[in-house]
C-alpha positions, 0 to 999 in steps of 0.5 A: 701399834701406836707408840706411847708418846703418840698416845699421850699427844692424842689424849691431850688434844682430845681433852683440849677439844672437849674443854673448848666445846664446854667453854663455847656452850657456856654463857658469859657470866658476870657478877655485876648486878644489873648487867644483862647476860649476852645470849650465845650466838648460834651459827647455822651452816647451810649447803650452797644453794643451787641455781634455780631458774627464775619464775616464768612471767606471764605477759598482760593481754594486749589491748587497743587503747581508747581514742578520745575524738577531737572536734574540728576547730572549724566546727567549734567556730560554727557551733559557738555562733549558733543561737539559743535553742528557742524550743528546748532552752538548750544552748546549741554548740559549744564555746571555743573559749571555755572560761567565764567572763565576769561582766561589770556589775550593773547598778541596781539602786536608785540614786538621789543626786544633789546637783553640785556647782559646776554640774551640767546635764550632759555631765550627769547623764554621762556619769550615770549612763542614762539618757537625758529623757530618763532624767526628765521622765524620772523627776517631776517638773524637771526642765533642762534650764532648771538645773541649779545647785541643791536640786535633788534628782532621782536617777534610775539605774537603767533608761526608762521612767518613773510613773507616779500613780495619781489615778488608779490604773492597771499595770497594762494601762501604765505599760501602754502609756510608756510603750512597754510590755506589762511584764517589763514592769511586773518582772522588774527587780525594782518593783515589788510586783512579782505576783501581779498580773497585767490586770492588777490595779495599782493604788494611788500614790505608788511609784513604779519604775518602768524600765525602757519606758518612754514618757511624753514629749512635753517641753523640757524648758520651763517657760510660762505662756508669755509674749515673745515675738517680733512684729513687723509693720513694715518691709523686711530688709537685709539688715532686719525690720525697718519698722515694727515692734518686739516684746519678750516676757511681758510680766517678767521683772526684766521685760521692757514691754513692747519696744520699737525696732528700727533695724539691726544686724544678724548675730554673728559673733560669740558673746564671750571671748574665752568661753568653753562650749559645755552644753551644745544645742540639741532638740532637748537643749535649744541653746548653747552654754558657754562657760567662762570666768566669773565676771568676764565681759559679755558682748552683743552678738549682733546689732539691734534693740534691747527688749529685755534687761533684768531679772527673769523668773524663768530660771535665766537669772539676770538676762538680756534679749536683743531684737535684731530684726527677723531674729532675737538673741538671748544672754542668760545667767549674767552677774549684772546687766550693762544696758537698758530697755530700748537701747540700740547696741552694735555688734561686739558692744559690751552688754554685761558680765558672765555670772551664775544667777538663776538656775545655773550650776556655774559661771557661763552664758546660756545663749539662744537665738529665736525667730520672730515667733519666739521659736528657738533656732540653732545658734550654729546657723549664725555664729561659729563656735 
């Protein structure tokens, strides 16, 4: 039996426990307005989890990887060298270098170029990448010895010619004249002829660009039909004509008319001392251009008789011509003339000064050597430049 004191203690403990449970289950309360009451936290006890084995992982099915074939480098090199398939238009082979090369843009427009002081024909053709023939075939009445400041030249973007329709012609006839296929004219971006056929007749006054065209081989020098010759009436000697006559450019202001020639020495020295050869002898430029200081002294390349001394209307400006016997020498674009008609001069003798008269683009001497018929010869065959 429980003793009284023990019973008291038990009842007291039980009362405390009940009171504590009531306190725990009651929410906190505060009399301050606006304060949210904190909810009672509930703690749930669970049993200790047992060790559950991990889920079984099913492996992915095994597959054979796809193999991308490679090309033998030797095959690439061979294929890349193959030409275009002419039947299908497809490119045969592949390129070993898979990137695009941007080519420098080609000029597509015509240029109206105004010749400046100091220009030469060679410099103009090099600057615009066209041939001398293209300049001649694209400009009416253009001659190599006619270049002068202020002269307006039409310069094509490609080698070829400009045909100016003076009489009604078909495209095929023009193509035949310039030795090209008619569709070179029709398909050219420079002509508005895309819907034309070779049989179409072009109207008078139309200008047609002929890419790759070849014009006629008319003389590239302006020289009216004048008397230019050395006539022998006696035997030739080692130094020239012992007896005869010569004439150059009868009717020209500077012409001396027919002059007696008694002898001479073959040209052998350059006509100036400080020259720079700027335009050499070619089939199209049958002389040499020797640039020098304005006013520099000009001397006779050989001994002989002066047969021209003065102004030339052929574009030479002030010029001198000396008959040496079987040949004659010409000195053009001088600033002045220091000899007279019929004068006998010696090799190296002063005859005038460097200038830029006539159709000239700057101070220089245009130097020619001609035979007894007036035909131009290569000066390098006589003079070492």
